[in-house]
C-alpha positions, 0 to 999 in steps of 0.5 A: 660815248658821244666822244667816241662817236664824234671821233668815229664820225670824224674819222669816217669824213676824213678816211671813208673814201680811202677805206671804200676805194681800197676795199672796191679794189679787192672785191670789184664791187662798190656797194659791197665794198661800203657795206664792209666799210660800215661794218667796220664803223660798227665795229668801232662804235662797239669796241672803241668804248671799251678799248679805247680809241687807237692812236690812228683811228683811220688805219685801224678802220682800214685793217677792220674793214679789210679783214672783213673784205678777206672773210667775204672772199674765203666765204664765196670761194672766189679769187684763191689766189687773190685771197692768199695775197691779200692775207700774206699782206695783211699779215706782214702789217704791224697791228691795227694802227699800221699805216694801211697800204694802198694803191695811190690811184684807188681814190681817183679810181673810186672818182671816176666810177661814182661819177660814170656817164652811165648814172644819171647826174643827180644819182652821181651827185648822191653817190659822191658826197655818200662814198667820197664825201662821208655823207650819210644819206640824211645829211645828203637828203638835208642838202638837197632837200629831198627826202632820205628815202629819195636818196637811198633809192638814188644811191641804190640804183646808182650801185645797182646799176654799176654793178648790173653794166660791170663798170670796171674799178679802173681809171679811164684810157687816155684817150677817153681821160678827158671825156670822162674827167669833164663828167667827174668836174661837173658832178663837183661843180654841179654839187658847189652851185646847190650849195651856192645858189639853192634851188629851192627852200628858204635859204639863198645858200646851202654852205655845207655843200659848198664847203663838201665841193671844195674839199672834192675839188682839192682832193682832185687837185692832188690826185690829178695835179697835170690837169689844168681844168681841175685847178681852174674849177678850183680856182672858180669855186674857191673865188665864188665861195669868197663872197658868200658873206656878202651875198646875202643882207641881214634878213637873209635876202640876196644882194647882187653882185654889184651891191656887195660890200667887197670888204667882206669878201673872204681874202684867203680864199681869193688868194687860193683861187688865184693860186689855183688860177696859176697851177691851171695856166702852168699846166695847161698848154693848149687852149683854155677849157671851159672851167678855165674861161670862168675861173678867169671871168671869177678873177676879173670880179675879185680883182676889181676894187669897186663894181665900177672898176669892174672890166665888163669888156674882157668879161663879155669877151670871156663869155664869148669865147666860152660860148664857142666851145660851151653854147649852153643856152645858161652860157649865153644868158650870162653873156647876155649879163655881160654884153649889157653891162659891157655894151648897154642894156639894149644889146644885152636884151637882144641876146636875152630875147633871142633865148626865148624859144629855148626849151631848156630856159622855159622855166628858168626863172633867171631868164625873165628875172634878167629880161626885168633888169635890162628892161628897168634899165632901158625904162620900160618899167610895165614890162620889167614888172611883168618879168620880174613877177614871172621870175618870182613865180617860177623860183622854187627858192623863197629867198630869191622870190621874195628877192624878185617880188621886191624888185617888181614892187620897186619899180612902182604900181603898175597902171591899169592895164586891164583884164590879165591873162591869169585872171582871164584863164581863171574866169574861162576856166571856172565856167560852169558848163565846163565839165571836170575832164574838159576844165583839166585839159583845158587847164593844162594848157592855159597854166602852161601859157601863164607860166611862161608869158606870165599871169600879169600879162594884159590879155590885149598883149597875148599875140599869136607869135608869143602862143606860137612860141611857147607851143614850140618850146613846150609842145614841138617835139609832142605827139600831133594828138597832145599838139592838137590837143592844146591847140583846140584849147587856145582857140576856144579860150580866143574865142571865149575872150574875143581875142584875134586868134591866138592859134593863127600861127599855129597848124593842126597835125595830122594824127597817126597813132602808132599801134601799141603792142601788148606785153606778152606773157612772159613780160606780164609775169615780170611786171607782177613780180616787180618787188615792193610795189605799192597797192596803189600801182597793183590795182591800177595795173591789174584793173587795166589788164583785166578790163582791156579799158583805156587808161583815161577811163579807169583813172576816171572812176569813182569810188560810188561808181564801183559795184564790187560784187559783180567786178564792174563800174559805170564809166560814162555810157559803158562798162569796166570790168574785172576779175579776180585779181583786181577783185582781191585788191580793190577792197584794200585800196578804198579802206573803206572809202566811199566817195571820190576819185578810186585811185589818189595821187600820193600827197594833197595838192598846194593851195595854188593847185587845188583841183575841182570837187568832183577830182578831190577825195572829201575823206583823205584830201588828195586829188585825183592820180593823173595820166601823167603821173600814172604813166611816168610810175610805170615807166620807172617801175618797168625800166630794167625790164625793157630792153630799150631801158626806156620803161613799158607805157601803160597801154600795153597792159591791154591784153592781146586780141584772140584770134578768132 
């Protein structure tokens, strides 16, 4: 039995893309196609232990799945002519081991379908690995370090979106091919990058994802042999993957490129990369695309016999060309590294500093990491140490965090700087005179300052220019009320710490609150009828609607404030009252709790984010549900109901005022 299971699993991994593509052409629904293919897998698990493994397992699975597709079409009484045609074609085959007929472009159509721009990027990656890689939801969840439920939901939403938007199972028109192909290549490279430099977890790399991306890239190169950017991406991935064994040390710690033992680079993968690069050049007649330029950079590194032989001047010029056609912040940051190597650390630092105001890089750990390296090479060790510490605090990958901490430690002990920003923020927030709401509000502002500027920043170095940069990148597009709230927090902190006004560069914005239009009865009915709603959301939404109270006031309620018999609760100097809908739900939500916040978050806070006692449930250890999280969940749940696809805001649950 175990051998049969392994055979089925191997056949599925190899043939799933072709089977699902062929079925999608028949039934025009990728979700249904996958279900029919899975039915065939179940049939194999039931029959092969008795009848034996067929000579051609992939053909057996395809034929069985197609028969189920024909049965489905007959049962649904659709496409009668198609039924006859498909049944006739199926009857021409010579048994279950015959080679299945399939249009050569079916798999390519499936690639474009799973990477369609109507899907969010993370959904494209999950669906691609599911349909083309044959991976289970559990395997994908382990690769991306999220729960299996999250991956299952992403895949289900992706299929539903494709069905609702009626995305056709066809190749894009020639005038849209380049645009759509870039989306496909983006997904494949995203999968590779997540494997090559894992964003979170304990390990630097996830080799399984690298292998899957390489397999998908090679498959794409076979399906689209005349597309130079496809071959270039394959070349880029082959060469980068060749360094895998040299990228980590004995304890899994990262080894920078210039310190790697090049004897451990995989020469077979390098040769395959060079071959793919030659194909890209042979098929490309015009200006090189972004993947061709990135592959050319990888070739420069692979051709250098040692780190000292690296042609950094050419690499810097290639990055300059890449930045012209793909001016993303990440490309510009990589260019700063190359310029720093080719023309000196100060030239690189000037380019890196120009990116400090870019919102995309606000929490990107490699920006302070690059600045730390350049500052260290300039001999500015105190500044470099702060940058390495900040980079370590931003990364979610344990191996990278330890590496950055070691780099900071290697610069020697810091001279006593006096009070740091992190120490001052901690002392300011822990004053007894601050109530819980004010502490929470101030904490949001000061945590952002510490995260962006570094907790180790000497307090005397906190300038108005630095604060202004943080505000522009973080809250530049926020509502006036949000901007002013954070500005007020900084001014209060500056006055307490006896600093020159750190908010001197921040003008107060004029607040104009737009009128919120309440949901009408039909919209409310649709909200109440949403399936599989958690009890917490049901209760919160009902209470907001029935009480007409503000969201902040309702989220601030504690269990001890409630009077369940009179259907009301004390909220400061006023009362929040509700009706029967909330009255039925509240006791179930409380589940016997007698203290703490009424509405709790989904999980316990981490050690670094422990809230004050007023915001922590003494029975469960969970913290009070935040406004931001509650708003996000409501928007996500109601996105399908909103014609604009943005989702509704919680304030729209407030009932309409009756005309007098």
